[in-house]
N, C-alpha and C positions, 0 to 999 in steps of 0.2 A: 504493500500500500504506500509506504513512504517513497519507494523508488518511483512509483507512478506519480505521486504528488510532485516529486522533484522534476520529473520530465514535464509535467503540465506547467509548472512554474517557469521552467526554462523556455517552453513554447510561448507562454504569456509574455515573458520579457522580450523574446524575439519579435512577437507581434507588436508590442508597444514600440519597439525600436523602428520597425518597418513603417508603422503608422506615423510616428513623429518625423521620420526621414522623408516620407512622402508629403507631409504637410509643409515641411520647410524647404528641402532642396531636392526632392525626388530621390531617385536611386543614387545619384552621385553624392548627395549629402549623407546617405546611409553608409555608403562604402567608405567615405572619408572618416566618419566617426568610428566605424569598425576598425579601420586601419590604425588609427591613433590608439584605440583601446587595446588592440592586439600587441602593438609594440610595447606599450607601457606594462601590460600584464605579462607579456612574454619574458621581459627582463625579471620581473618579480617572481614569476613561476620558476625559472631555471635557477635563480639564486635565492629563493625564498628561505631555504634552510639556513644559509649563512646570515642572511639579513635578520631573521627572527631570533636566532640564537645570539647574535651579537647584541641585539637591542635589549635582551634580558641578561646579558652577561653570562650566558650558559657555558659551562665548561665540559667538554667531552671527558668521560671517565672510562678507565680500563676495568677489566675484570678484577684485577688486584686491588684497585681503589674502591670498588663498590661490588663485592662478590655477591651479596644477597640480591641486590637490584638486578645484576646481570643474570643471575640464576632464574629470577622471575621472568624477565623478558625473554630469555632464551627458551625456557620451557613453553611459554605461551606462543611465541613465534613458531616453534616447531609444531605445536598443535594446530595453529592456524595455517600452516603450510606457507609461511612467509620467510624471506631471508632475514637473518639476524640484523635488526636495525642498529644504528649507532645509538649510544646512550649519553645523555648530557644531564648535568645537575645545575639548577639555577640557584645562586646564592641569595635566597629569599626565604624569610620565615613564614610567609603566607602559603598555606598548602594549596597547590594546584599542579596541573600537568597539561602537556599538549604534545601532539605529534606533527611533524612537518616533513617536507621532502616531496619531490614531484612524482615519485612512484615508489613501489615497495623496495626496489633496489637502492634507492637513495633516501630511505626513511630515517628519521631521527625521532626518538622518544625522549622528551625532556620532562624532568620532575623537579620540583623545588625541594630545598632542604627541609622545609616545613612539613611537606606531605609525608616524608619518610619518618618523621618523628611522631606524627599524630595518628597515623593509620596503622591498624594491625596488618599482618602479612596478607590474610585473605582479602581484606579491603583494598590493599595496595594492588594485589593481583587483579581485582575487579576493575580498578582504575586503568591499569596497564592494558587489560583486555579491551576496554573502551577505546583507548588510543590506537591499539592495533586494528580495531574495527574501522577507524578512519583510514588507516593505511590500506587495509584490505579492500575497502570500497573506493579507493582513489579519490577521497574527498577533497584533497588539495586541487586536483584537476577540475573537479566539478565546481568548487568554490572559485577557481580562477575563471572558468567560463562564465559564471554568474557575474563576477566582477567586471569582465570584459563588456558584457551586455549592459550592466548598470552604468558603467562609465561612459559608454557610447550614448546611452539614453540621456544622461546628464549633459553631455557635451552638446548634443543636438537641441536639448531643451534650452540651454543658454543661448545658442544661436537663434532659436526661434524667438526668444524674448528680445534679443537685441535687434534683429532684422525683420521680425514679424513673419507671418505666414500668409498664404493666399488661398482663397477658396477655389472651387472648381471653375469659376469664371475668370480667375486671375486677379481678382480684387484683393487688395491688402486688408488684413484683419488683425489689427494690433492687439485687440482684446484677447483674441484666441492665442496670439503669440505669448502674451503675458501669462495667460492661464497655463499654457504648456510649460513655460519656464518655471512656474511655481509647482505645478502638480506632477510634472514628469519626473523630477528627481525624487519626490516623495514616493511615487509609485515604484520607481526602480529600487529605492532603498527598502521598502516594505517587502517587495518580491525577493530581493537578495537575502533579507533576514529570514524569509519563509524557507528558502533553500537550506540555510544553515540550521534552522530548527529541525527540519526533516532529517538531516544527516545526524543530528545529536540523538534523536530517537533510535535511528538505525544502529548507531554505535553502542548505545545502551543495550539494545537487544542482542547485538553481537557478543558483547561482554558476557551477558547472561548465558548465551549458548556456549561460548568458549570455556568459561570457568564452571558452569553449572550452578553458580551461586548468585542469582539476581539479588538475593537478600543482602549480600555483602556489598554490592554496588549501591543499593539503596541506602545502606548504613553509611557507606563512605560519602555519598552525596549529602546526606543530612549533616554529617560532621564538617564536611568541607564548606557547606553553605554558612554554617554557624561561625566557623573560623574566619571566613572571608568577610563577614560582617564586622567581626570584632577587630580583625587585623587586615585592613585592605592592602592590596598590592599597589604600592605607590608608583611603581614603574610600568604599570599596565597601560597599554596604548589602545585607542579605539580601533586602529587598523588590524590589530592582532588579537583583540579580546575574544573574537569568535572562535579562536583555536583552542582556548582553554576548556577543560572539562567543566569548570564552574566559571561563569562570566564574572571577571573581577570588577566590571563596571556596572553590573546590574543594580537596579534600584527597584523599589516597590511601587505600587499604584500604577499611574499612567506610564512610568518608565518601563514597566514590563512589556508594554506594547511595542517598544523599540529595542527590545533585547534580542541579541543574536541566538539566545538559548530558549528552549521551552520553559514554562514555569517549573520550578524545581519540584513543587508538590505534584504536578502531573507526571513528571519523570519518575518520581519515587512511587507513585500509585501504580503506574504501569509495571514497574519492577516487582513490587509487592504481589502483584497478581500473577507473576510467572512462576512455574513450578521449579523447585530445586532438583537438580539432576546430579547423580553420582558421577564423579570423575576419577 
């Protein structure tokens, strides 16, 4: 179901891009926006692991430096049929984790120092299983595609606001141009967030299948949410917040509408409803 939702959202973003491109500059405007988006995101896609790890000060660790963490990752990667990813530790007391890399062969799993202190081994295994789910499903690629479409939509929306759009009879319509400039980026952002939310549900389900302990991931998420409220990650950045297992920038109330992650209560409820499987 979440795979289908993701596909439909990508189709909707493509349709929105085509419509705005046709309103403003026809096919040539759409191609120009796509070309700019592809160049920008191509660079970030191929170098995403280095960029993200550097932004959080994450340091690669060897088996000798973190034997238990290496053992957990190696065991789960073998179960998942994935190459052994590189492992990095973020020098931050706020418990969190993320995976990056353009494909399974270039994957990196990064965890904070805090998460290794506050979670039990079964809980940490469940979190690693979630991150390997992102690797297995190639979520970095899908997220990059959504980002390309979103940025192209935003680019065309700005052009429409500055230069206006024309109706079918060729008459200028400045009001429509302003409306597209305002509503286009909002629609693109909301669709991009919907893609991210669908992938989080899939990674949760994959962890439950891989470890056989959905209850451990539910327990881990409860604890991580509490710690992130008490001890926010000060180095968290909006551009990379969607990669974390717990959104370090999430807020309550209306802010939850703009979160890259599903509501934590909904994630936990789904996990609590899954059966525990012997491994």
